[in-house]
N, CA, C and O of each residue as an XYZ file, in Angstrom:
700
protein
N     -34.262     18.317    -18.127
C     -34.096     17.030    -17.494
C     -33.481     17.253    -16.109
O     -32.550     18.045    -15.964
N     -33.998     16.558    -15.093
C     -33.508     16.755    -13.734
C     -32.261     15.911    -13.478
O     -32.016     14.905    -14.143
N     -31.483     16.358    -12.488
C     -30.284     15.640    -12.078
C     -30.679     14.324    -11.424
O     -31.684     14.272    -10.715
N     -29.906     13.249    -11.648
C     -30.188     11.992    -10.963
C     -30.035     12.178     -9.455
O     -29.190     12.945     -8.994
N     -30.855     11.475     -8.706
C     -30.774     11.552     -7.250
C     -29.518     10.827     -6.766
O     -29.246      9.696     -7.171
N     -28.759     11.491     -5.897
C     -27.527     10.880     -5.394
C     -27.614     10.687     -3.890
O     -28.372     11.367     -3.199
N     -26.828      9.753     -3.405
C     -26.719      9.462     -1.982
C     -25.260      9.559     -1.596
O     -24.383      9.136     -2.349
N     -25.001     10.109     -0.434
C     -23.651     10.175      0.110
C     -23.352      8.854      0.797
O     -24.093      8.431      1.684
N     -22.273      8.204      0.393
C     -21.884      6.923      0.974
C     -20.417      6.985      1.388
O     -19.631      7.744      0.822
N     -20.065      6.186      2.369
C     -18.689      6.099      2.848
C     -18.237      4.651      2.761
O     -18.946      3.734      3.175
N     -17.028      4.463      2.207
C     -16.476      3.131      1.996
C     -15.099      3.061      2.644
O     -14.268      3.951      2.461
N     -14.866      1.989      3.407
C     -13.546      1.725      3.976
C     -12.744      0.922      2.967
O     -13.264      0.011      2.323
N     -11.465      1.274      2.838
C     -10.556      0.562      1.947
C      -9.380      0.064      2.773
O      -8.818      0.820      3.565
N      -9.004     -1.187      2.600
C      -7.868     -1.732      3.332
C      -7.144     -2.774      2.509
O      -7.734     -3.415      1.639
N      -5.850     -2.943      2.790
C      -5.038     -3.956      2.114
C      -3.873     -4.319      3.020
O      -3.252     -3.452      3.636
N      -3.580     -5.636      3.093
C      -2.394     -6.037      3.841
C      -1.560     -7.087      3.114
O      -0.713     -7.741      3.724
N      -1.793     -7.248      1.832
C      -0.970     -8.118      0.994
C      -0.564     -7.371     -0.267
O      -1.252     -6.445     -0.698
N       0.547     -7.773     -0.852
C       0.996     -7.192     -2.113
C       1.393     -5.737     -1.957
O       1.828     -5.304     -0.890
N       1.237     -5.002     -3.026
C       1.523     -3.562     -3.034
C       0.311     -2.845     -2.447
O      -0.579     -2.415     -3.180
N       0.285     -2.722     -1.142
C      -0.913     -2.266     -0.437
C      -1.417     -0.910     -0.928
O      -2.596     -0.772     -1.253
N      -0.550      0.077     -0.985
C      -0.975      1.417     -1.412
C      -1.456      1.387     -2.868
O      -2.449      2.029     -3.209
N      -0.753      0.645     -3.717
C      -1.155      0.539     -5.124
C      -2.516     -0.145     -5.248
O      -3.328      0.235     -6.091
N      -2.765     -1.147     -4.414
C      -4.065     -1.830     -4.457
C      -5.192     -0.875     -4.081
O      -6.255     -0.889     -4.702
N      -4.964     -0.051     -3.073
C      -5.986      0.919     -2.665
C      -6.183      1.976     -3.747
O      -7.314      2.351     -4.054
N      -5.084      2.455     -4.322
C      -5.203      3.435     -5.420
C      -5.958      2.833     -6.609
O      -6.765      3.512     -7.243
N      -5.695      1.559     -6.907
C      -6.396      0.904     -8.015
C      -7.888      0.779     -7.717
O      -8.722      1.001     -8.595
N      -8.220      0.423     -6.479
C      -9.640      0.325     -6.104
C     -10.321      1.683     -6.274
O     -11.441      1.753     -6.779
N      -9.658      2.752     -5.860
C     -10.220      4.090     -6.017
C     -10.378      4.450     -7.496
O     -11.375      5.055     -7.889
N      -9.392      4.075     -8.311
C      -9.478      4.335     -9.749
C     -10.670      3.596    -10.353
O     -11.400      4.157    -11.170
N     -10.867      2.342     -9.954
C     -11.999      1.566    -10.459
C     -13.330      2.139     -9.975
O     -14.314      2.133    -10.714
N     -13.364      2.631     -8.745
C     -14.575      3.304     -8.256
C     -14.861      4.552     -9.079
O     -16.001      4.802     -9.468
N     -13.808      5.339     -9.342
C     -13.977      6.568    -10.136
C     -14.465      6.273    -11.542
O     -15.153      7.094    -12.147
N     -14.115      5.103    -12.066
C     -14.519      4.719    -13.421
C     -15.924      4.111    -13.460
O     -16.421      3.767    -14.532
N     -16.552      3.981    -12.314
C     -17.875      3.361    -12.234
C     -18.959      4.383    -12.534
O     -19.010      5.450    -11.922
N     -19.813      4.052    -13.470
C     -20.947      4.922    -13.800
C     -21.848      5.048    -12.573
O     -22.203      4.047    -11.950
N     -22.212      6.277    -12.231
C     -23.076      6.509    -11.084
C     -22.336      6.620     -9.765
O     -22.957      6.641     -8.702
N     -21.003      6.691     -9.824
C     -20.194      6.836     -8.608
C     -19.217      7.979     -8.818
O     -18.512      8.034     -9.825
N     -19.184      8.889     -7.856
C     -18.199      9.969     -7.869
C     -17.482      9.975     -6.533
O     -18.113     10.173     -5.495
N     -16.178      9.763     -6.541
C     -15.368      9.827     -5.326
C     -15.118     11.300     -5.056
O     -14.478     11.980     -5.858
N     -15.623     11.803     -3.921
C     -15.503     13.231     -3.640
C     -14.403     13.561     -2.637
O     -13.942     14.701     -2.574
N     -13.983     12.578     -1.858
C     -12.915     12.832     -0.889
C     -12.377     11.507     -0.376
O     -13.123     10.537     -0.246
N     -11.087     11.466     -0.085
C     -10.487     10.292      0.536
C      -9.565     10.730      1.656
O      -8.959     11.800      1.605
N      -9.472      9.895      2.655
C      -8.573     10.167      3.775
C      -7.157      9.776      3.387
O      -6.947      9.047      2.417
N      -6.193     10.262      4.145
C      -4.827      9.760      3.951
C      -4.764      8.281      4.346
O      -5.586      7.794      5.121
N      -3.775      7.586      3.797
C      -3.527      6.202      4.183
C      -2.885      6.158      5.561
O      -2.032      6.980      5.893
N      -3.313      5.180      6.360
C      -2.703      4.955      7.677
C      -2.491      3.465      7.858
O      -3.265      2.649      7.357
N      -1.451      3.124      8.567
C      -1.145      1.717      8.807
C      -1.663      1.287     10.171
O      -1.547      2.020     11.154
N      -2.242      0.081     10.218
C      -2.799     -0.481     11.446
C      -2.454     -1.961     11.527
O      -2.302     -2.635     10.508
N      -2.332     -2.448     12.743
C      -2.170     -3.886     12.949
C      -3.439     -4.586     12.481
O      -4.537     -4.044     12.602
N      -3.282     -5.790     11.946
C      -4.443     -6.587     11.524
C      -5.266     -6.943     12.759
O      -4.716     -7.208     13.828
N      -6.586     -6.948     12.601
C      -7.507     -7.261     13.685
C      -8.268     -8.528     13.328
O      -8.835     -8.633     12.240
N      -8.280     -9.490     14.242
C      -9.130    -10.661     14.088
C      -8.579    -11.791     13.242
O      -9.159    -12.877     13.234
N      -7.495    -11.582     12.539
C      -6.964    -12.631     11.673
C      -5.890    -13.446     12.370
O      -5.734    -13.366     13.589
N      -5.155    -14.226     11.602
C      -4.051    -14.999     12.172
C      -3.055    -14.059     12.856
O      -2.872    -12.928     12.405
N      -2.410    -14.508     13.935
C      -1.497    -13.623     14.684
C      -0.329    -13.088     13.871
O       0.215    -12.035     14.203
N       0.069    -13.788     12.812
C       1.187    -13.325     11.993
C       0.744    -12.519     10.773
O       1.528    -12.321      9.845
N      -0.505    -12.054     10.768
C      -1.000    -11.263      9.639
C      -0.221     -9.968      9.506
O       0.044     -9.299     10.505
N       0.150     -9.604      8.279
C       0.849     -8.329      8.089
C      -0.081     -7.151      8.373
O      -1.302     -7.293      8.316
N       0.498     -5.986      8.680
C      -0.330     -4.808      8.960
C      -1.082     -4.338      7.720
O      -0.667     -4.575      6.586
N      -2.190     -3.669      7.972
C      -3.029     -3.110      6.916
C      -2.683     -1.657      6.666
O      -2.245     -0.944      7.570
N      -2.884     -1.224      5.433
C      -3.047      0.193      5.123
C      -4.539      0.391      4.987
O      -5.224     -0.418      4.362
N      -5.051      1.470      5.571
C      -6.487      1.740      5.531
C      -6.741      3.184      5.146
O      -5.921      4.073      5.381
N      -7.898      3.385      4.552
C      -8.395      4.718      4.203
C      -9.913      4.638      4.133
O     -10.494      3.553      4.167
N     -10.544      5.799      4.037
C     -11.987      5.874      3.841
C     -12.239      6.853      2.700
O     -11.583      7.889      2.594
N     -13.200      6.505      1.850
C     -13.584      7.377      0.739
C     -15.031      7.806      0.899
O     -15.891      7.018      1.293
N     -15.285      9.076      0.584
C     -16.658      9.589      0.525
C     -17.081      9.562     -0.931
O     -16.358     10.036     -1.808
N     -18.252      9.007     -1.183
C     -18.767      8.869     -2.541
C     -20.109      9.554     -2.674
O     -20.881      9.623     -1.717
N     -20.383     10.059     -3.858
C     -21.737     10.465     -4.264
C     -22.170      9.396     -5.249
O     -21.544      9.219     -6.294
N     -23.235      8.687     -4.922
C     -23.627      7.550     -5.759
C     -25.064      7.680     -6.236
O     -25.934      8.199     -5.536
N     -25.282      7.196     -7.441
C     -26.628      7.060     -7.998
C     -27.087      5.606     -7.886
O     -28.217      5.284     -8.252
N     -26.229      4.738     -7.387
C     -26.533      3.324     -7.235
C     -27.301      3.078     -5.938
O     -27.186      3.847     -4.984
N     -28.077      2.012     -5.913
C     -28.695      1.571     -4.661
C     -27.594      1.047     -3.745
O     -26.472      0.819     -4.198
N     -27.896      0.856     -2.479
C     -26.921      0.290     -1.546
C     -26.490     -1.094     -2.029
O     -25.303     -1.420     -2.001
N     -27.446     -1.902     -2.468
C     -27.118     -3.225     -2.986
C     -26.280     -3.159     -4.248
O     -25.373     -3.969     -4.437
N     -26.576     -2.198     -5.115
C     -25.793     -2.004     -6.330
C     -24.373     -1.581     -6.022
O     -23.430     -2.032     -6.672
N     -24.215     -0.709     -5.023
C     -22.881     -0.277     -4.621
C     -22.110     -1.447     -4.017
O     -20.936     -1.644     -4.332
N     -22.758     -2.221     -3.157
C     -22.095     -3.392     -2.583
C     -21.640     -4.343     -3.693
O     -20.516     -4.843     -3.649
N     -22.482     -4.596     -4.670
C     -22.108     -5.475     -5.785
C     -20.882     -4.947     -6.513
O     -19.995     -5.714     -6.888
N     -20.837     -3.635     -6.711
C     -19.683     -3.037     -7.386
C     -18.421     -3.173     -6.535
O     -17.349     -3.457     -7.069
N     -18.532     -2.975     -5.221
C     -17.368     -3.124     -4.333
C     -16.824     -4.551     -4.399
O     -15.612     -4.752     -4.470
N     -17.709     -5.530     -4.375
C     -17.289     -6.927     -4.455
C     -16.636     -7.229     -5.801
O     -15.663     -7.981     -5.867
N     -17.170     -6.643     -6.875
C     -16.587     -6.842     -8.208
C     -15.191     -6.231     -8.288
O     -14.296     -6.812     -8.901
N     -15.000     -5.072     -7.676
C     -13.675     -4.435     -7.666
C     -12.694     -5.301     -6.877
O     -11.558     -5.499     -7.308
N     -13.123     -5.813     -5.730
C     -12.253     -6.713     -4.960
C     -11.807     -7.893     -5.822
O     -10.625     -8.237     -5.847
N     -12.747     -8.506     -6.523
C     -12.433     -9.660     -7.371
C     -11.494     -9.257     -8.512
O     -10.575     -9.997     -8.863
N     -11.739     -8.076     -9.085
C     -10.904     -7.601    -10.196
C      -9.460     -7.393     -9.745
O      -8.532     -7.622    -10.520
N      -9.266     -6.965     -8.508
C      -7.922     -6.745     -7.981
C      -7.282     -8.064     -7.562
O      -6.066     -8.133     -7.385
N      -8.087     -9.106     -7.404
C      -7.528    -10.422     -7.115
C      -7.895    -11.027     -5.778
O      -7.334    -12.049     -5.383
N      -8.828    -10.409     -5.078
C      -9.211    -10.978     -3.793
C      -9.998    -12.275     -4.002
O     -10.930    -12.340     -4.803
N      -9.595    -13.286     -3.266
C     -10.296    -14.565     -3.231
C     -10.657    -14.814     -1.781
O      -9.782    -14.828     -0.915
N     -11.935    -15.010     -1.509
C     -12.395    -15.225     -0.133
C     -12.330    -16.705      0.224
O     -12.976    -17.548     -0.397
N     -11.515    -16.994      1.259
C     -11.403    -18.370      1.749
C     -11.845    -18.445      3.205
O     -12.717    -19.234      3.567
N     -11.222    -17.602      4.036
C     -11.533    -17.599      5.469
C     -11.795    -16.169      5.929
O     -11.272    -15.205      5.370
N     -12.615    -16.065      6.956
C     -12.914    -14.753      7.541
C     -11.635    -14.152      8.130
O     -10.856    -14.842      8.787
N     -11.438    -12.871      7.887
C     -10.343    -12.069      8.427
C      -8.955    -12.514      7.997
O      -7.968    -12.233      8.676
N      -8.883    -13.208      6.871
C      -7.577    -13.608      6.371
C      -6.878    -12.400      5.743
O      -7.546    -11.425      5.398
N      -5.547    -12.441      5.586
C      -4.862    -11.372      4.864
C      -5.451    -11.248      3.453
O      -5.901    -12.235      2.870
N      -5.440    -10.021      2.914
C      -6.067     -9.812      1.608
C      -5.428     -8.658      0.833
O      -4.869     -7.715      1.394
N      -5.545     -8.790     -0.487
C      -5.026     -7.765     -1.387
C      -5.824     -6.479     -1.277
O      -5.269     -5.385     -1.386
N      -7.123     -6.608     -1.061
C      -8.000     -5.437     -0.949
C      -9.243     -5.832     -0.164
O      -9.726     -6.960     -0.259
N      -9.739     -4.897      0.599
C     -10.987     -5.086      1.324
C     -11.758     -3.786      1.207
O     -11.253     -2.722      1.565
N     -12.973     -3.870      0.710
C     -13.831     -2.697      0.543
C     -15.112     -2.940      1.328
O     -15.840     -3.894      1.056
N     -15.385     -2.085      2.293
C     -16.576     -2.235      3.132
C     -17.451     -0.997      3.031
O     -16.970      0.126      3.181
N     -18.733     -1.202      2.778
C     -19.698     -0.115      2.788
C     -20.011      0.212      4.237
O     -20.605     -0.597      4.950
N     -19.609      1.399      4.672
C     -19.798      1.811      6.060
C     -21.149      2.474      6.273
O     -21.905      2.099      7.170
N     -21.442      3.459      5.442
C     -22.660      4.259      5.573
C     -23.238      4.527      4.192
O     -22.501      4.720      3.225
N     -24.555      4.538      4.112
C     -25.251      4.841      2.868
C     -26.331      5.855      3.218
O     -27.437      5.503      3.627
N     -25.976      7.125      3.044
C     -26.877      8.186      3.478
C     -27.150      8.021      4.969
O     -26.253      7.696      5.747
N     -28.390      8.246      5.348
C     -28.796      8.036      6.746
C     -29.536      6.721      6.907
O     -30.148      6.460      7.942
N     -29.473      5.899      5.873
C     -30.236      4.655      5.846
C     -29.706      3.627      6.843
O     -28.506      3.540      7.104
N     -30.629      2.866      7.381
C     -30.329      1.694      8.195
C     -30.864      0.506      7.410
O     -32.064      0.400      7.159
N     -29.958     -0.382      7.029
C     -30.312     -1.524      6.185
C     -29.919     -2.797      6.912
O     -28.782     -2.943      7.359
N     -30.866     -3.715      7.029
C     -30.613     -5.006      7.668
C     -31.078     -6.100      6.710
O     -32.236     -6.517      6.738
N     -30.164     -6.552      5.872
C     -30.445     -7.632      4.930
C     -29.421     -8.733      5.148
O     -28.404     -8.524      5.810
N     -29.689     -9.891      4.595
C     -28.777    -11.021      4.778
C     -27.362    -10.695      4.319
O     -26.399    -11.012      5.018
N     -27.222    -10.068      3.160
C     -25.912     -9.783      2.576
C     -25.410     -8.362      2.845
O     -24.277     -8.033      2.498
N     -26.242     -7.523      3.460
C     -25.862     -6.125      3.619
C     -26.425     -5.550      4.909
O     -27.636     -5.526      5.124
N     -25.522     -5.089      5.759
C     -25.911     -4.401      6.988
C     -25.236     -3.036      6.973
O     -24.011     -2.933      6.916
N     -26.047     -2.001      7.023
C     -25.561     -0.615      7.031
C     -26.334      0.128      8.104
O     -27.557      0.004      8.169
N     -25.660      0.897      8.948
C     -24.222      1.126      9.024
C     -23.469     -0.174      9.330
O     -24.016     -1.124      9.891
N     -22.198     -0.173      8.939
C     -21.372     -1.349      9.193
C     -21.446     -1.656     10.688
O     -21.233     -0.764     11.510
N     -21.743     -2.900     11.050
C     -22.046     -3.219     12.448
C     -20.890     -3.080     13.439
O     -21.131     -3.002     14.643
N     -19.647     -3.048     12.967
C     -18.513     -2.932     13.897
C     -17.694     -1.659     13.689
O     -16.632     -1.502     14.293
N     -18.173     -0.759     12.848
C     -17.355      0.415     12.541
C     -17.037      1.261     13.774
O     -15.956      1.846     13.851
N     -17.945      1.337     14.725
C     -17.738      2.170     15.915
C     -16.736      1.553     16.893
O     -16.356      2.190     17.875
N     -16.310      0.325     16.630
C     -15.355     -0.385     17.491
C     -13.965     -0.456     16.881
O     -13.068     -1.068     17.462
N     -13.771      0.159     15.718
C     -12.537     -0.014     14.969
C     -11.851      1.317     14.685
O     -12.360      2.149     13.934
N     -10.692      1.498     15.299
C      -9.914      2.717     15.054
C      -9.524      2.821     13.585
O      -9.466      3.923     13.039
N      -9.255      1.679     12.935
C      -8.838      1.716     11.532
C      -9.949      2.172     10.595
O      -9.697      2.444      9.421
N     -11.172      2.258     11.103
C     -12.285      2.833     10.352
C     -12.553      4.259     10.833
O     -12.650      5.185     10.028
N     -12.672      4.428     12.149
C     -13.057      5.735     12.692
C     -12.010      6.816     12.459
O     -12.369      7.954     12.158
N     -10.720      6.492     12.589
C      -9.698      7.525     12.401
C      -9.697      8.083     10.983
O      -9.732      9.303     10.820
N      -9.659      7.237      9.942
C      -9.717      7.821      8.588
C     -11.054      8.494      8.292
O     -11.093      9.505      7.590
N     -12.149      7.948      8.817
C     -13.461      8.563      8.597
C     -13.525      9.924      9.280
O     -14.052     10.883      8.715
N     -12.992     10.008     10.488
C     -12.979     11.290     11.207
C     -12.096     12.320     10.506
O     -12.326     13.522     10.635
N     -11.096     11.864      9.773
C     -10.222     12.786      9.039
C     -10.985     13.521      7.939
O     -10.611     14.632      7.564
N     -12.054     12.909      7.418
C     -12.796     13.556      6.328
C     -14.221     13.946      6.712
O     -14.844     14.748      6.017
N     -14.750     13.393      7.810
C     -16.142     13.690      8.180
C     -16.357     13.570      9.686
O     -17.158     12.742     10.119
N     -15.666     14.373     10.496
C     -15.780     14.225     11.948
C     -17.166     14.547     12.502
O     -17.536     14.048     13.565
N     -17.930     15.367     11.800
C     -19.254     15.774     12.294
C     -20.394     14.903     11.738
O     -21.563     15.110     12.065
N     -20.041     13.951     10.913
C     -21.033     13.023     10.371
C     -21.659     12.228     11.516
O     -20.948     11.738     12.394
N     -22.983     12.102     11.510
C     -23.692     11.422     12.593
C     -24.004      9.977     12.210
O     -24.564      9.710     11.147
N     -23.633      9.060     13.089
C     -23.956      7.638     12.903
C     -25.467      7.503     13.043
O     -26.016      7.910     14.067
N     -26.159      6.948     12.051
C     -27.629      6.952     12.065
C     -28.275      6.064     13.127
O     -29.461      6.230     13.412
N     -27.551      5.148     13.708
C     -28.103      4.297     14.766
C     -27.663      4.785     16.139
O     -28.486      4.929     17.043
N     -26.367      5.039     16.297
C     -25.826      5.444     17.599
C     -26.074      6.915     17.900
O     -25.967      7.338     19.051
N     -26.403      7.695     16.881
C     -26.733      9.120     17.004
C     -25.626      9.940     17.679
O     -25.892     10.867     18.445
N     -24.398      9.573     17.374
C     -23.234     10.332     17.802
C     -22.410     10.641     16.563
O     -22.474      9.921     15.566
N     -21.635     11.720     16.635
C     -20.782     12.040     15.500
C     -19.620     11.047     15.451
O     -19.314     10.375     16.436
N     -18.993     10.973     14.299
C     -17.820     10.110     14.143
C     -16.723     10.585     15.092
O     -16.013      9.765     15.674
N     -16.580     11.888     15.251
C     -15.600     12.420     16.199
C     -15.878     11.963     17.621
O     -14.950     11.606     18.347
N     -17.135     11.969     18.028
C     -17.502     11.506     19.366
C     -17.226     10.011     19.528
O     -16.705      9.578     20.556
N     -17.576      9.231     18.512
C     -17.326      7.784     18.573
C     -15.831      7.495     18.664
O     -15.416      6.599     19.399
N     -15.025      8.244     17.925
C     -13.581      8.055     17.973
C     -13.033      8.429     19.346
O     -12.185      7.722     19.891
N     -13.507      9.522     19.899
C     -13.052      9.938     21.238
C     -13.384      8.860     22.276
O     -12.568      8.542     23.140
N     -14.579      8.315     22.173
C     -14.995      7.253     23.097
C     -14.124      6.006     22.917
O     -13.713      5.389     23.900
N     -13.847      5.638     21.674
C     -13.015      4.468     21.421
C     -11.595      4.681     21.933
O     -11.005      3.772     22.517
N     -11.050      5.862     21.721
C      -9.689      6.152     22.206
C      -9.604      6.118     23.728
O      -8.560      5.775     24.284
N     -10.690      6.469     24.402
C     -10.695      6.403     25.864
C     -10.623      4.951     26.339
O     -10.072      4.663     27.401
N     -11.181      4.053     25.548
C     -11.170      2.625     25.887
C      -9.860      1.980     25.445
O      -9.257      1.217     26.199
N      -9.422      2.284     24.229
C      -8.224      1.683     23.646
C      -7.413      2.763     22.952
O      -7.795      3.213     21.872
N      -6.299      3.193     23.542
C      -5.469      4.229     22.913
C      -5.029      3.812     21.513
O      -4.875      2.619     21.248
N      -4.822      4.787     20.603
C      -4.462      4.483     19.218
C      -3.137      3.741     19.114
O      -2.197      3.998     19.865
N      -3.088      2.796     18.144
C      -1.858      2.041     17.869
C      -1.486      2.152     16.402
O      -0.685      1.357     15.911
N      -2.040      3.105     15.704
C      -1.771      3.221     14.270
C      -0.460      3.946     14.027
O       0.059      4.650     14.893
N       0.051      3.755     12.842
C       1.225      4.489     12.388
C       0.882      5.087     11.041
O       0.124      4.488     10.278
N       1.423      6.257     10.729
C       1.154      6.816      9.408
C       1.611      5.844      8.321
O       2.597      5.125      8.482
N       0.882      5.842      7.230
C       1.227      4.988      6.105
C       2.283      5.643      5.252
O       2.965      6.565      5.699
N       2.425      5.172      4.019
C       3.409      5.763      3.123
C       3.135      7.242      2.898
O       2.020      7.720      3.109
N       4.140      7.941      2.478
C       4.038      9.380      2.244
C       2.957      9.736      1.234
O       2.318     10.782      1.351
N       2.746      8.870      0.239
C       1.730      9.198     -0.755
C       0.358      9.144     -0.123
O       0.069      8.249      0.671
N      -0.476     10.083     -0.465
C      -1.816     10.165      0.085
C      -2.826      9.884     -1.008
O      -2.569     10.113     -2.189
N      -3.983      9.382     -0.593
C      -5.042      9.150     -1.572
C      -6.010     10.313     -1.618
O      -7.030     10.235     -2.303
N      -5.717     11.395     -0.901
C      -6.652     12.513     -0.820
C      -6.952     13.088     -2.187
O      -6.078     13.213     -3.045
N      -8.207     13.432     -2.361
C      -8.653     14.054     -3.610
C      -8.988     15.497     -3.365
O      -9.385     16.205     -4.291
């Protein structure tokens, strides 16, 4: 019997409410418990100011996980949304503070443009809170649309906007 076909996917994890690090660890645990998903690497947690939400939003802890998945992109997105709901996320307003946020950044080299799913994530190249953790685990990974490595995209972003992140808690999510 042949091995199931897998795809390399990258997921951003963030939290700015409750026990932020615990929420991210729980999301990773739930991902690891998902049939057809193997978490192969995670970046360290880093703290960033909230972007786009209310001015008094608490800072986020962010990380990125590399996954080997047997799920379709849509199946993976459905699982990410289910994990968010299981942890207690309720969607009311865009960019509001949240217990957990899971975003599908990349799904292999695929470019997907659907109503509910756009991959690569359309703003990932503009966000230090995505590029810095992603570069920590995959700096040579090539963005399938922009055709630049994550390291190159991060360097370009830093030239425009110097980093404002702070290291997160001492505990790391690295696998």
